[in-house]
Residue, then its C-alpha position, 0 to 999 in steps of 0.5 A: m476836878k479833884h472833886r469830880a475824880i472822887l465822885l467818879a470813884l464812888m460811883a464806880a464802886l456803887l455800880p452793881a456787880p456783873g450779872l445783876h440788874a439794879g435798874p434805874t433808880l428813881a429820885l427820892d421825891q419820885m418814890r412812893h412815900t408813906r408816913w405813920t405817925l401818933k395819929d396812926g398809932a406809930p410810936g415815936n423816936v424809932r431808933a431801931l428797925a428789924q424784920g422778923r423771919d415771920g415778916f413782922l417789922w420790929l420797931g425799937a421806940s421811945t416807949g418800948l418794943y413794937r411790932f408792925d404788920g403794915v396796918r396796926f402797931d402792937r406794943i410788946l410788953p416784957d413778962r416782968d417789968d424791971p423799974r430800973r430799965s429804960l423804955q427806949v429801945t436802941a438796938l434790934l437783931t433778928a437771929r437766924n432761929g427767929d429770936i428777937w434780941v432787944g437792947y435798951d438805952f439802959g437795962g441791958i438786953a431781952v429776947y422775944r421768943g415764943g410770944h414772950l419777951r424776957d430778960a437776957n442779961p448775963w450780968p448786971a446791966q451797964g450803959g446803953v446798948s448801941a448795937i446787937v449783931q449776929a456773926r456768920d458762925g451763929s454767935i451774938w455780939v452785943a455792944a454797950e456804951s458806958r462812960g464813953k467806952m464800949l463794953l463788948s460781949r459774945f454769946q455762943n454755945g450758951r455762954w457768954t464772954r466779955y471782950g476788952a484790951a486783952q482781945g485787942l480793943v483800944d480806947g476810942m469814941m463809941g462807934p458802930m459794929l458790923a458783922a460781915s458776910d465773910g464771918s469777920l466782925y468790924v468795930a469802929l472806935p474813932p479813930a481806930l477800925l478794928r476787925l476780928k477775923p473768922g476764928a481769930a481770938r484778937f482784933d486787928r487794927l486796920p489802916d483806915r481812920v475813922a471820924p466821929f459819928a461813923a456808921l458801917a455797912q456792907d454792899g451786896r458784893g461784900q464791900v464794907w463802907i464807912a459813913d462818918n463826918k468825913g463823908v462816904r468811903a469804902t474801907g481800904q480806899g483812902e480818902a475817896k469820899t462824898a461829903l455828908a451833912p454833920v450830926n449834932t443832935p444829942y443822943v443821935t448817931r449816924h446809921l448807913t444802909i445799902d439796899r439791893d439796888h446799891a443806893f445808900w440810905i444815911t440817917g441821923q444827920n442834921t438835914g434829914l434823910a439822905r440817899l446816894r444813887p448808884q448813877g451818881g450825883g451828890p446826896e439826895t436829901a428828904g425835905t419836910g414837905d408833905r411827901q417827905p419824912a421828918p428831918l430827924s431820921l434815926s434808923a433805916l431797914e430794907d425789908r424782904e420786898a425792897n421797901i426802905w423803912i425809916g425810923t423818925e423822931t415822929g414815927l415811921d416812914r416807908y419809901a417804895a418803888t412806884r409804878l407811876v411817876h409824877a411828871n415834874g412841873t405840870e399842873s392840872l390838865v384840861t385836855g387828853f393826849v394828842a398821840p401822833p402815830g409813830g411820833t416821838s412826842l405827846f402833846i397835852a394841855g394844862l392850865a398854863g398852855v400846851y405841853r410836849t413830852s420828850p422820851n428823855a425828859a423827866a418833865p414835859r415842856l411848855i410849847f404854847p403858853k395859853s390859858d383856858i385851853g379846853v380842846l386839843c387835837g392834831d398830829a406831829r405836824q400841826l395842832l388845833a388848840i381851842s380856848l375860850d379866847g378863840a382857836f389857834l392853829l400851831d405849826l410844829d417843827a421837826s423837834g415838836d416845838v411851835h414855829r408858827t401860830t395862826p388864829v382861827k375865827g369861828p364859833l367855840s367848839v367842844s371837840c375836834a379831830r383831824d381825819a386821815k387826809g389831814q382835814f381838821w374838824t370841830g363840833m358844837d351844835r353842828l359839825y365845822r370844817l377848818e378852811g384856811d383860818r376859818l371854821v365853817p359848817a360842814s356840808g350834809a346833815a352833819g353841818q345842820a343844827g341838832g345835838t351837840i357833838t361831844l366827841l370826834r375821832s378819825d375812822g382812819a379812812g378819811g371820815l369821822i366817828a362822832a357821839r352826838s346827843r340825841h342821835g348816838l354814835l355816828r359814822i360821818r363821811s367827808d360830805g357830811v352824811e351821817t350813818p349810825l355806827f351800828p344798828g339798834p339803841p345806843p350802848a348802855i354804858g352812858a355818855v361815850v367819852t373815849m375810844a380806841r381802835d384795835g384793828d377792825r374793832l373799836l373799844l368805847g369807853g363810857q361813864k357806865g362801862l366798856a363797849l366793844v364794837r366789831s362788824g356792826r355788833m356790840a358787846l358790853l361790860t358794865e360797871r355794875a358787874y365790873p366796878y373798875l370800869a366806871g367813868l372811863t377816860g382812857i383806853h390803850r392796848t399795848a403790844d405785849g397783850w395788856t389793855w390799860l384803862s383809866g377811870a373814876t376808880g383808878i388805873v387798871r390793866i387787864r390781859s387783852d385776851a381775858l378781856d375778850r373772853a369776858f366780852a364773849h361771856p359778860g359776867r365772867a370774873i376777870a383778873y386785873q391789876r390796879i396801878g397807882h391805886d396806892a397813890d390815889y391816881r384816878a381819872r379826870s372828871n366832867l369830860f366831853d371828849a377825853n383821851d387820857l392814856a397814851q403810849d410814846a415811841t419809847g413805850r412809856l405810858w402817860f396818864a392824865t389824871d386828877q393829880g396831873l400828868v404821870r407816866a409808867d414804863p410797862d417793861r419795868l413795872a415793879r410787881n410784888a411776886m412774893p406771897p405773903p406770910v400769913v399769921i394768926r394774931a390773936l384768939r378771943v373767946d367771949g372777951r378773953e384772949y387765949p395763947i395761940e401757941g402750943g397746938r390745939i386750943a381747948l376752949p370752955a363749954l358754952s363759948k358763944r363768940v369766937q374772934i380770930d384776928y389774922t394778918a398778911l405780912s406783905l408790907t408793900d401795900a398792906r392795906e390792899n392785902r386780901f384774905r380768904y378763910r374757912l372753918k372746918g367743922a362748921q362751914g365747908d366753903w372759903f369765905d372771901a373776907g376782902t381786906d378784913r383781918q378778923a373772922l367772927y363765929t357765934n354759937l358754935s357747937p361743941g366739937d373740933y374746929q380748924f380755922r385756915v386763912v390764906a392771903a394775897n398780896n397787893d398784886g394778887v399773888w396768893n399764899e395758898e398754904g396760909a395759916t391754921l388754928s386748931f381748937t376744941i369747944a367742950p360740951a356743956f353737961y346737956q351737950t354730952g353724949w351721955f346726957l343725950l343717952l340720959c334724955c333718950a332714956a327719960v323719953g323712952g321711960v315717959g313713953w313707956l309710961l305713957y304706953r302703959r297708961r294707955l294700955h291700962v285705959l284700954t284694959d279698963r275699957a275692955r274690962g268695963r265691957v265685960q263687966a257690963q256683959l256679966a251685969e247684963r246677964e245678971r239683969i236678964a236672969r233676974e228678970l226672967h225669974d222674977t217676971l216671966l217665970q213667975g207669970f208663967q207659973g201663975l198662968m199654969l195654976r189658972f189652967q190647972a183650976v180650969v182642968e179640975q172643973l172639967p169632967r174626967g175622961t173627956g178628951a178636952r181634959k186630956e188635951l189640957e192636962g197633956a199641955l200643962d205637963r209640957a208647960e211644966d217641962v218648959l218651966i223646969e227648963s227655963r229655971e235651969r237656964v236662968h240658973s245656967l246664966r248665974q253660973e256663967l257669971q263666975p270665972v271658968l277653966l277654959a280648957d274644960r269648956l273647950r274640951t266639951l265644945l270639941a267633943d260635941m262638934l267633932g266627936d269621932r269624925l277626926s283626930w283632936r286633942i287640947d295641949l296645955d302650956g302653963a299652969p291653967r287659970p280661971i278666965c272671966a266667963p265673957v272672955a271664955d264665952e267669946m274665945a269659945r265662939i272663936v274656936r266654934e267658928a274655926l272648928s266649923n271652917a276646918l270641917r267644912h273647907a280644910a279636909a283636915g285629918t287632925i285638929i289640935l287646940r293649944l292653950g297657953h296661960a302666961p302671966d302677961r296673956v292668954v294665947m289660944s291656937v287652933i291648928d289643922d293639917g288640912v289644905g290651908l287657905p286659899a291665897a286670896v283669903a290669906e292676903t285679904g283676911m276674908r272670903d267674899g260673901h263670908y264673914g266668919l273670919v271678919g267675926m273672929r277678928e272683931r270678937a278678938r278686938r273687943l277683947n283688946g287682943s289679936l287674931d293672926i291667921l298662919s297658912a301655907p299651901q298644903g301646910g294646914t292652917e293656924i288661928r292664933v288668938s292672944v288676949p292680955a292678962r288684964i282682960a282675961y284673968p279675973 
């Protein structure tokens, strides 16, 4: 009785305060347990745990300080290696400013700040650090043990102070230290318990007596608790306690952690991890099985997501709330559920026989021991169990237990159902009806041999719904008449193995997806678009608007309205939640008829899985609503790591491979955290990285970049702010703006040289044509002089000899003498023309030739003048000749068409060209002529342009109505000047 009274007192103290809801606490072996050991990269002998403000889990281990993000362990090395310092970390503290204080087994303390782990010893280190705490006023307290005595120091406002006997410390065994929420500091020096009140200068001794291997902790109400060799008790409550196992392992102490559900976690004991639940009972002890941590537990911590972390001798363990609870005492399951409407129990068959679940029972009860059962159907009154040894009709009493068993004769069946009228039916190659204690073929087409009936369900109206090979889905009346469930081919979801009714709708689950049948019409969602719909064996819609599905990829739940929208628009993305994915629960396989998901009268959901029977309470599903902190871990460029603190990072030119490592610090199920990222400056869209924790970019151009990553936790809660990293890639010399300008200038220079070369070639061609003209003139002049004129001269001499033979005064002589005189005049003119040809081979002053031309053509008929611009220079004779012909044609047009009163010829001699303009003040050119550059049937303007092009020049005609006309000719200097 005394022990019971003590236990009741402890239970009362553990109950949550009014207004708080701790909820029912699962047994230790029902919690989700995960272990990390050497093969996972975990360090050993984890004697201290802390969680940083950024969400990292910090471990003090035998090989130093480690940081853990739920997936990877990173060892943090100090900036300076002290050969006298132990590697073993024994104490950790996350200060409010984010600093990580580290205590060593020997070597004092260090602080991790800004990515650097540096020594923080105020004086030479003594002993081993046992605890580091931060008081409410922000002061840091460090407790160390040296030769069995406590060395206590306080760091506040940048100064260190030592505490000793003068401040009330007493001699005693080394014990723990606790910074309480009210600002007090508790120190246990067994058998004494001391408290330093806020603002006090000395410790006060409390009446509590502390036994060896003590631990201190404070619960959510502010109550301080002691766990020592005497047991667990609250301070100030005397001997009320719960006994604990002893601590005998050398260098191991007891630690106490109280979680938010007011459960006590105790480490360091010989028997391993112990836990006290708020609903009472003795300490739970974790064993050494596959689902339990190592016996020697060293430290404990509850993180911000309510996970419990246990540091052990072999690594790290985690206990977390689970959504699916494994039902104790069940083996592999061989049938789906029988779920009587409104019943308080569910029935299912396992390897040992038929089981019944009860609302308040943790484990199902075996009600009909029988092996080899493969098919089960019925209701709350009767069950039909079919095994390899035959079928059995089970009559149930009001509590759901079997009170009578009747063997049933008949063929082996692979499916069965009970219709709304209470009639049992079974299926094999035909449909059978239970009559008395015998299975007989049904009437009608259903009772005839045909395809195997793999699934049977009541349609709720006295008939059946069946899946029959080679026939598809059928509706079977009680008289055996078969009709297709819907017109058209069978659904493209493979073999249908489960179904669920939802009012007037029917949900069908198959190997390849989910179908919805309503009013004879079907909608499909296939596993190709929704992989979690593969191999469905259970479907259930709950009253709170969720659809639960059990399949080959696990258990999921989807909002029913979202699922309905997807049926209306197949292919649309559906938000879903995985349940039990972390524990590897998935559907049974190789089934004909399955009903592996059911809900009992209390609202709990039950699942038949590949690991046995599990249950979930939809009203108490543990959901991780905390957005995960996102951290960028490292930046590596071409194999070199760059520090990521301190703003924008400058990267060298020609950085080819940029690797960014990031993580999300949701530790509940870290491997299920999802990520999206984008890189401003390179790609604008978000990239869904899934669960990958690394982004890789290659061959980025020089410029400014900002990398941003966001993450979601295992329940799809996103941290949309995420984390960013800015960096700049410097350009190589050939990627700079000045180099580009230089290249442009070089290209421009080459282009200019090519242009000049082309111009030179064209000029040489034009000058060649001019020289050819000159040579041709010279040849003509020479030929005229040497052949034609000489021959003409000889012919005249012969005619003169003939004339001398004729008598003087005769008419014939007179005619011949006159002809000879005319021939001599022609000869003289020809000689002058030959002389002129040779004279025109020499350069001339263009102004003089044009002045003569204007005088001959215009005379006094209208006013004209020549304006000179620049110093006159001689022009090559052929060029002058061509330009004169252009002027002649222009003057001719002006006289005939322009009705001009004045003509001005403007001649400019520039270093690079000769420009000649003929300007009149006439009526101007007609619009059609000005636009086309020619008049129909006339080729004067065309000839002028052709002459200008032969000189490698250009001809422009400027004309305005009633504004006169200007014909401008421009010839390059290389062509015009000799």
